[in-house]
C-alpha angles and dihedrals in degrees: 000000000000100000117047104157142350143189115244123202125183116220134180119242104266093204092053112026092174092059117122089216125083134205130223130220112199118196115206125205089203126067107239097180092111092061097046097092089051092048087050087060097042097043095037091234118206099207126033133165113190092186093054094032094230124141123185122191136171114226130168092341095312128112106222124191120192120201127173093270104010142057121197120199125189137200100032126159096218146321092289092059090044090057092047092050092045092051089053090049091048089054092048092048092049094045091047092049090050092050099043091119089063099042126079107223118232116216098180137069121257115240110246115218115239119243089243090057090050093045090061089060097048122091092250094216097120087217094155091222089128091057094253123106098232141016089242091056088047090052090054091050090051093054091050091046092238089126137020124233088241088072089074104087093198092060088060092062124096091247092068099038095118091050090047091055092049091050090049089054092046090054093042097241097135097239103311 
């Protein structure tokens, strides 16, 4: 097991001190840099620097940055949620480290589709059935991983099957 324990500290967002969300800085006694390229594969990271050993992923609405001895997590409700998210990350890090022989490491960053690219694949009806006011706003939420394309009911219809397949490819889901 690579990660045994950690020290968690809650911090306010410096760029928005009035935010109701908090961030967490997690100090690690172990150096996890060796597992970062494997985590990049497993977590489908969107930004990775092998030279600097920094991996950034978006997961369940949080921006998570892994460094050799630190993990930063954004958009948390409170310390309780920070600990829950960190326990999940600890498990993922340890499982990934244990399965490195079966995972192909990824040393590059994934290209993130632009909202305008995504918008071209959406129905364009601004129906609000996804819970977002416009298809353009939905496209932005897709790029930030706040929503999944599957939350657009119109994309699940036969009429938009080709677009659905393209979106699935863009988000590396292998044609779900």
